N, C-alpha and C positions, 0 to 999 in steps of 0.2 A: 539410458538409452545409449546401447551403443555406435559409434562414429563412422561415417562411411566406410574410414580405412578399415575399420575392424572387421564392418561388414567385407568389406573386398577380400581380405583373411579369410574371414571364414570360407565363402568361398573357393578360397585357394584351397584348403582343406579338404572341402567338395570333393575338389576336379583329382587330386590327385587320389580320394578314394574312390576315386570313379576308375581310376589309372588301376586300382589296385596296387597300392604306392601306402603305405603306414605310416607313413612319417605325416600322411594327411590330419591324424590325429594330434597333435603337435600344433594345429593353426586352428583347433577347436575346443571352445572350454567344455569337455563334459562332464563336468563339477556337478551337484544339485544349482547352483549359483546360475552354470553358466545352461543347464537346461532353460531355468524361471527365464536369465536373460534372453533366450533364445524366441521367447514369445513377442520379441519386440520385432522381427521378422513381417509380423504382422503391420507391423508403425510402418516399415518400409517399403510394406508391399501397396499401400493405402494408393500411391496414385494412381496405381495400375487399376487397380481394383474398383476405383472413383470411373474411372474411363469407361470399364464394362458394367457399373451400375448406369452410367448416363447412357452407353448403345441398349441397355436391357432397358432401359424407363422409353428408350424411343421403341420399339420392336412391341411394346406392352402397348403403349400408345396407339400405332398404329393400325393394331390388329383389334381394337377397339372403338366406340363409336365419338364422334369428332368428339362431341361436348365431356370425353369422362378427364380428369385432373388426375393429377399423383404428387402428393405434398410430401411432408417429412414421412411422413407413418409407413409409405411407400419404401423408402430410405433403409427405414428404421427394421421393416420385415427383412429386406436383402442382407443388410447387420444382420440378422438373426441367423441367416442362413450361412452367412460366409463365417462365424463362428463356430457355427454346428461342422461344418466342412473342415476347420480345420483342428477341431478338439474332438469330438467324437471317432475318427478312426483312431487317434493318439490311444484315447479309453481302449477301444477294443483293442489294441494291439497291446496295451497292458498288461487286457485280462487273459490273450492269449502267452503273454512269455509267463506269467503266474502261474499259468496251467500248464506249460509243458519245465517250471519250476528254473527258469534265467530272469528274473526280474530284472535282477541288474546290469541286462541291458536296454533295459527301459531308459532309462537318462541318454546313452550319446544315440537311440535312436530318437529319441524328441526333438533334439539338435542337432540332427542331419535331415530329419524330415522337415521341421520349421524351416532350417535356411535353406533348401533346396528349392521351398514355398517362397521365396522370391524373383528368382531368374524365371519361375515356369510364370508366375505371375505376369512376367513383365510380354515375357515370350509373347500369351495369351491375348493381353491387348494389344500387343505386335499385330496377329492378326484378327483381332475386334475392328481397329485402323484401318486396315488392308482393305476389309469386307466394305469399312463407312466412305473410304474415301475414294477404291478403287472398283469405281463399275463393273458390270461379271465377275465379279474375282472373288462367288462366292465358292465354285466347284475351287480351284487354288488354294481356298483358305480352308474346305475341309481337307484336303489332302497334306495342306500343311500339318493343320490340327492331328489329322493322325498319326504324322512322322514326329509331333510333337511328344505325342502321347506315347509313343514306342520306347522316345529318347529318355521319357520320364524314367516307364518299367523296364529300362535295360539300368538306367543308372541307380534307381532306386534301388535293386535289384541286388548289385556289384557291391554299393556300402552297402548294406545289408548282412552280404556274404561277409565283408573287413567288418564289420562287430557281433554278426553269431559264428561266422564258422561256414564250412565248407560241409551245408545239409540243404542240398537242393528243394527239398519236401518241401521242409520250414521255411526257407527261403522264399519258396514261392507262394506260400500261402500268408507268411507274413507280408507279402509286396500286396497282393490281395485283398486284406482287410485294410493294409490301409491306403487305400486307390478305389475301389469297388466301392464303397460305402459312400464315399465324397459322390458320385455321378447317381447314386440313387433314394441320397439325401437331397440333393440339389433340384429333383424334378418334384419329389414329394411333397418338400416342406413348398419349395413356391405354389406347389399347386393348394397347398392346404395355408399357404396367409395370403391365398390370392392377388401374387405377382407373377401369375404363369399368364401367357398371350393366350386368350382363345384360339384352338384351330376353327 
């Protein structure tokens, strides 16, 4: 598992790529081994993921009858949703890259997307904490969430440009493929697995 210092090193590489500085690639392991190791980003994100799961559980229980209980199965279903959100967009991106015959770009894309997931996950957890501990902050949290999403889209597009070159339509399509399925999958799978609070 990558150490905390290594994770900091990788995040420094992402920051350089966002700034359109090619030196960022020197901070990242974009070999096949590095691609596999990048999935440790899920482990490094677990504390923030746990916060979001606990908040979701409380939202679910508030919307259900008082006698409703959630157990291990509830969190296992949330884990399935989380796993799908990490993996399926990457698979779809891989298919797109193969279609355009640039499959060699898949490894660095997986690396940057996975490690970008770490700060994204913690920033999302901060917004959840804001809602949970600051009464009446839901409006501000929604605004900040939009800012966060805009920042993620901007950052990802710039890193993809560094990897794939200056092809605006392709970069835009690839960015959407990596982000939109996550939003759709979350809603669909939560409803399908029965962990979505009834409206």
